[in-house]
N, C-alpha and C positions, 0 to 999 in steps of 0.2 A: 596447520601448515606442516610441511615435511622437513623442518630445519634439522631435527634430530637425525633421521635417516640419511639425509644428504651429508651432514657433518661426519657421521660414522663411515659412510661410503668414501668420502674424500680422504679420511685418515687412513683407510686401507690401501688407497691408491693415490699417494700424495704427489707423485712426480708431475703428472700432467697439469693438475690444477695449480701447483706451485709455480711451474714455468709460465703458465698463462698469466697468473697474478703478477709475477715479476715483469713480464712483458708489458702488461697494462700499466704498471707503475712507471716503467721507463718511458712508455709512450706519453702518458699524461705529463710527466715531469719535463720531458724534452719539448713536446708540442706546445705546452702552455708558455714556456719561456721563448720558444721560437716564434710563436704568434705575437708575443709581446714585443720582441725585437723587430719583427716585420711591421707591426703597428707603428713603432717609433720611427722606422725608416720611411714609411709612407708619410707620416706627419712631417718628417724632416724635408722630404722631397717636395711636398705640396704646400709648404708654408708660404705665406705671403712675402714676396721679395720687396714689395713697395714700388716696383718698377713696372712699366708696361712691356714686359718681356716679350709678349707675343708679337709686338709690332715694332721691334727694334732690331736693326742689323748693324754689324760692325765690319770694318776693314782696316788693315794696317797698310800704310803707305810709307815706303822707304825711298826717298829721293836720292838719285845717284849724282854725285858732284859735290865739290867742296864750297861752291859759291851759293849754296842754298841759304836763304834768309828765312828763319822760322816764322817771324811775324807776317811777312808778305806772303809766303807760300801757304800758310794755314788760312789766311784771310781769303786768298783766291780759291783754294779748295772748298772752303765752306760756302762761298758764294756760288760755285758751280754745282755743288751737291744740293743746295736749296732750290735750284731750278728744275730738279727732277719732278715730274708730275706725281702727286700723291704724298710728297714728303712734307711732314708737319714741322720738324725741327731737326737741326744738325748741330753737333758740338764735337770739338776735338778733345782727346783725352790721351794721357800717357799710358793708360791701361784700360782693360775692359772689365766691368764688374762681373762677378760670378765665374770668372775664367780661371781662377787659381793663381792669378798674377796681379800683384798690387804693390803699393808702396806703404810698407808698415810705418807707423808713426806713433808718437805718444805726446799727449798734451797735459799741461797742468793748469789749474785755475788760479794759481798764484806764482809770482816770480821767485818766491823764496826757495832756497836750495833743497829744503826738506819737504816741500809740498808734494803730495802724492801725484803720481803721473798715471794716466789712464791710456792703455793701448788702444789702437784703432788702425784704420787704413785710410789713406788720403788719395783722392783722385784730382789731378790737375786738369781742369776743363775750361772751355771758353764760354762765352755768353750763350744763353738758351740751354744751359745744362739741365735746369729743372724741367723745362718743357720736353727736352730730348729724352730724358730718363722716364718721364711720366710720373715722377714722384710728387707727393702732395706737400706743398709749402704751408705750414701751420702758423708760422710767425715770421715777421721780418719781410725781406724782399729777395728777389733774384739778383743775379750778377748784372751789373751795368757795364758798359764799355769802359768807363773810368775806373772800374775795379780791376781790370785786366792788368796782369804783370807779364810782359814779354821779357823773360829773364835772360840776362847775358851769361849767367853762371848759376850753379846750384846754390850758392850762398846768398843770393839776393833775398831780402826780406819779403814777407807776405802780409800785406796790411789787413786783409779781410778773408773770411771763409764762411761756409754754410755747413752745419753739422746735423746729424740725425737726432731725433728726440731721445733715443736710447743713450747716445753719447752725452747729450746735454744733461740728462737726468743723473748720470753718474758723476759728471764733472761738477754740476751745480744741483745738489739734492733739493735745495730750497725752491727751485723752479724759476730762477731769475737769469737764465743763460743769455737771452737776447741782449745784444749790446755790450756784453762782457768780453774782456780780452782773454785769449788762451795763449799759453807760453810753450814754445817748442823746446827741444832739447838744449838749444843754445840760449834759452831765456828770452827769445824775441817774441813780442806780442803780435797777435792777429785778432781782430775784432769779429765777433760772431754777428753777421748781418742777417742771417736767416736760419730757420730750423725746419727740417722736413720730418714728416710723421714717421716714415720708415724707409730704409734702403739697406739692401744687403751688399756687403763688400766682396772681397776676393775669395776667401777660403771658407767653403761651406761647412767644414767641420770645426771651425774655430768658435769658441764661446763668445768672442767679440765681433761676430759677423755683422751685427747691427751698429757697430761703432764706426761711422763713416764721416769723413770730412771732405768737402768739395772746395777746392781752391781755384780761384780765377787766374789761371797761370798757364803759359806756354813755355816749355823748356827748350833750350838751344839744341835741338836734335833734328837730324834728317828723317827720323822715324816717328810717325804719328798715327795714332788710332783715331778713326772717325766713327762716331755713333750716330746713326740715322734712324729717326722715328717716322714711321709712315702711317697713313690712314689704315684702319683695320682691313686686313686681308690683302694688302699690297706689298708685303715684304718680298715675296718671290719675284714679283714683277719689277720691283725697285732694284733687286740684286743684279739683274741683267743690265741695268743702266748705270750703275755706280762706276764700273770700270771705264766706260766711254767718257763719263763726265770728268773723271780725274785725269785720264790721259789727254783729254782735250785741253787741260790747263798746262800739263807738263808730262811729256811722254818719257822723260828720263827718270823713271821710277819703277819700283817693283811693288806689286800689290799682293798681299798675303792675307790669309785668315778672313776672307770675305765669306761671312756666314750669318744666319739669323742668330739672335741671342738665345732663342729656344735651344738651338744646337749647342751653344756654349754652356748653357745651364745643364743640358742632358749629359754632357761630357763630365762636368764637375760632379754630378750625382751618379755617375756610372757605377762606382763601387758600392754605394748604398743600394742602388737598384739591383745589382748583381747579388748582393747578400740577401735581399728580400726574396728574389727568385729562388736562390739556392735553398734557403730555409723553407720556402713554400714547398719545393719538391721533396725535401727531407720529411716535412710534416705529412704530406700525402702518402709517401712511401711507408712511414711508420704506422700511420693509421690503417693503411691497406694491409700491411703485414700482420698487424694485431687482429684485424677483422678476420683474415684468413686463418690465423692461429686459433681463434675462438671457434670458427666453423669446423676446423679440423678436430679440435678436442671434442666438440659436441657430437660430430659424426662418429668419432671413435667410440664415444660413450654409448651411442645408440647401438652400434654393432656389437659392442661388448655385452650389452644388457638385453640383447634381443630376446632371450628366453624369459628373463625376468619381466620384461614389458608384456610379453604375451601372457605370462602367468597372471600378472596384475589385471590385465584386460579380461582374462577368463574368470577371475573371481569377483568381477564387478566394477573394476576401475573404468571410469569414463574417459573418453578422448581428452576432454579438458583437464582431467586429473593428471594424465601423462604429460600434456603440454605444460601445465603449471609446474610440474616437478622439474622439468628441464630448464624452464625459464628461471625458476627460483634458484636452482643450482648455479646457473650462469651468473645470476645477480649476486649471489654470495661470493663467487670467485672474483667477479668484477669489482665489487665493493672492497674486498681485501686489497686488490691492486690499486684502487682509487685512494685508499687510506695511505698506503706506502707512497704512492705517486704524489700525493699532496705534500707530504713531508719532504720528498725529494725535490719537488718543484720549488718549495720555499728555500731549501738548502742551496740549490743551483742559483736561484735569484740572489741570495745573500752573497754567494761567491762572486757572481757577476758584478754586484754593487761594489764590493771591496776591491776586486781585481781590475775592473774596467770602468768604474765610475758610472755604471748603469743605474737607471732610476729604479725605485721600488716597484715591484710587480703590481699591475693593475688589479685591484681586489675583485673586479668582476670576472676576470679571466678564469680564475680557478673554479668558481661555481659553474660557469659556462662549460669549461673543459670537462668537469665531472659529469654534467648532464649529457654532453656529447659522447663520452666514453660509455656511460650507462646505455644510451640509445644505440651506440654501435654494438655493444654486447648483445642487446635484445634482438637487434636486426640480424646479427650474425648467427645467433642460435635459433632463430625462428624457423628456418628451413629444416634443419635436423630435428627440431622438436616436433614439427608437424609430421615429419616422416615417422617418428617414434609413436606419435598419437594415432597414426593410421594403421599400425600393426594389428592384424586381426587376432581375436582370441583363439582362433583355431591353431595359430602358430604354436601355442603352448602344448596342446594335445598331440601335435605331430612330433615335437622335439623332446618331450619329457620321457 
């Protein structure tokens, strides 16, 4: 092998190989961490919400007038919405899940003042909440009409609630949450009558996203959100009928935010999606620039060594010998960049872990990144190397 001659030639003309090696190192370090972040963003966006998001739509109704009675008005609206063809279930709610809007709360498993409190988000909904959201009830029961609280003010107590499994596990690590009381910030108890397997709350970037409590309650407000679950594929058809159904009950209202929950979810994850796209573009640009740099260096080396290649061919070097020389030279430069890039990638990941609480780099990404960089280097140098191998031995006799 030509390791010695290649090394001595590189030492005489260090600038080009050093610059390419540094470029390869930066590309590997940045691309590996960028792909890792993209991977995390995709996993975040596509994680299971626990709800039938594809078949749910929401609308906000704000009734105009001071004589609006929440209990009567909500009952009439729900009755009208349930008559729309293709509707499976309807429930009123003071907020829409995954919208970035919710009612933050905290509960404790004990009434003692020093008992640890666990943060979460609560949604005040009406009967059929479980069926409307499409969540899976794993223990207990759904809301019944006798559970409903049509509150006169915000301080009215709440006798019962349904919570997610994640919330239950943190509040009751021993797994005996069903039937237990939870205590709010004022020390008032609410009995857990049901547990759902999974449901995401309001803020998609919050580490307590799966801590959700559903309360059978209607607040004294003129503004109400309605969640409507349809049969598969009928969301858009139902959207066109919601307005008519609600105005048929009371035309003294303003309807806003009439949209599928898929759109609500997309809006909440817009920042994560934008970051993934941006990092993807940066990754492609860096890989492309690195590939062009390798091609440029190899092409320059061929032109610079035109006479030497012809001489080697004249004294018996075969085409494959010339090809192997350039491929080996490129592999040595690429490997030097890969070693530096591996160290830089680990260093960047450590900085991201400490500064932004990012997870440890996936151990498979670095080996895959190294193989990709090696493959990129070989593909980029293949064209110039073939041109060098094709130089005729006669070139040497004409130019010496």
